[in-house]
C-alpha positions, 0 to 999 in steps of 0.5 A: 785113587787112580787105577793102573789103566788110568795111568798107562795104556799099552799104546802109550810110548816111552823112552828110556834114559840113563842118569849117567853111565851104568856099569857092569858092576851095578848088576851085582849090586842090583842082584844081591843088594836091591833084589831081596828088597824089591823082588824079581819083577822089579829087578826084571823090569829094571834090567829090561829097561836098561837093555834098551839103552845102547852101550855108552849111550844115555837114551833109547829109541821110542817104544810102546808099553805093549812091546814092553809087555811082550818082552818082559812077560808082564801084564800092564798092572805088574809093570805099573806096580814094579815101576812104583817100587823102583821109583820108591826105592830110588832106582827110577824117575818117571816123567810124562807128557800128555798131548791131545792124542797121545801120552808119552813117558821118559823112564830115567834109570838111576844108578844104584848106590855103591856097596859102601853107600848101601852098607852105610845107608842107615835104612836100606842096610837095616831092611836088607839085614832083616830080610836075609838074616845075619849070616847071609848079610855078613856073607854079602859084606865079605863079597863086596869087600876086600883087604886094604892095601897095607900102608903102615910105617914100612911103606913110604908115599913117594907119589909125585904131585902134578907140579912136580911132573908138568910145567905150564907153557908161556902165555904166548902159547895160548894165543891160538885159543882166543878164537876157539873159546866157544868150542870149550863151552858145553853145547846147549841141549847136550850133556857129557856122558859120565857117571852120576853120583847117587844119593840114598833114600831120603824121607820128606822132612815135612813128614816129621813133627819138628815143631813138637820136637823142638818144643821138647828140646827147648825145655831141655835147653838144647839149642835149635842150631843143633838141628842142622839140615843134615841132622833133620834128614837123619831124624826123618829117616830114623822116624820112618824106619823105626816108627819113632814119634817126636816125644820119643825122638827127643830122648834119643837126641838127648842121649846123642848130644856131645859136649859141644851140644851138637848131635852126633849122627852115628850116636843118634842112629845107634840110639834109635836102633837100640831103642827099637830093638829093646822094644821089639825084642832084638828084632829089626824092622821089615820093609813092607808096603804100609797100605794097599798099593794104588793099583790094587785099590778098587774104591776110586770114587768118593765112598757113599755107602757104608760098605764103600767107606769101609773098603776105602778105610781098609785100602788106605790103612796099614794092618798095624793101624787096623789092629790098633783100631780094633783094640780101641787104640791100644798097642798090638801085642808082639805076637799079633804083629808077628802073626801079621808079619809072617802072613804078609811075607810068607803068603804074599798077601797085600796089606788091604787083604791082610786088613780084611783077614784081621777084621774077620778073624778077630771078630770071628774068634772073640777078638783074639788073633789065633795064629793057626786060624789066621794062617789057614785062611791066609793060605787059602786066600793066597792059593785063590790069588786074592789081591783086592779088599773086595775080593777078600770080602766076597770070598770070606762071605762065600766060604763062611761055612768052611771057615766056621768048620775049621774053628769047630773042628779045632774045638772038638780036638780035630774030630768032625761033627755032623751037626750043623754049626750054629752061627752065634759069633761076631762078624764084621758089618760088611758080612751081614748083607750076604751072610748065611741066615740064623737058624731057628735054634739060635741062642743070641737073644738069650745071651745078654752079655753076648749082645752087649759085646756085639753092640760094643764092637758094632759101634766101634766099626761104625766109628771107623766108617765115619 
């Protein structure tokens, strides 16, 4: 996969356009509703691009990414990563034109959802609730709400209609328009400045297995016409949001059917949310990057060696899937998921780096994910600003003795020991090339049970590399 320097260069030019007028009220929506989800860097990039478009205009002048780097204080990689997140959340569309000598971009700013759209979105509102918590979420709802105008029986609607106020002129009055009809038509290549309606996030419906879902519904005598395009869009979003497969979705749909055999969308959303909270102990999902960002992937060529294949696997696989693979396909425990989730958000480690940490920690501690041990290594990697899988592997190798001492110190109740630790634990395959050599007093050869366990895990890792 391409690196950021393959996608944009400082000399590449760009123009900013606005998909309709952006209003000052949009700044509050972006600040309080979007910024918690996308982060300050993305927010800053959006605001910087917005500032380049003059007031009441839709296009900016041409500029270079080098100038954007100087103005924003961000390097090219940070700009590229922020751009991808803005694209993903629906705030930016990017267009590119490549000529023989240069490459130019159009960054089309998309208006944010209105507060009403956001709080009723069904995805973004769930992620925001999970991110900022119940109290602050309620505070934001109050901030973007106000009392309705009382319209009870004490008030009568006396508003006049158009025809009650105006009359239409006699046909002869329109004769002067016969020669200016072309003036009423839109000018080719131009558009009237105005506000464009923004749609919420929509997951591709092809990402969900509707064939399997329909097969299950047919067995329950649910008509296929109940799966309208709107219902399919909602199902796709709910499946992504709550990680629901087709089989489980069938049961949720059955509970959302009304007496007319139609699927009630609100009941469908409520059923999916209730199911997720029941399985996850009243928790709601977080908005996280499921795999290593493209800009942080180092294995861009076709992998040839065993280590390159493993790097590709760790870069293109989510931490949840890595946990499942290490468990032979079994679902990870709630505590294991919470450990990974907390580390990812508190220490700001990328998914690929988390994958290396998970593999190293679990094989180092007899396939148990120990919270204190994981958090201590994660904190160290965060201070070292580890961003790629390769960097994480190299640091794990170079700091192996330090990490070994942490576990030895824990076993001894916090007391330090002067004896040199003996390497008698399991380690990932990628560790074998540069890991410290075994001491003469090793006991691995005499422990047949340990050897069997080691061979079992080695075979598992080899299967992942195939």
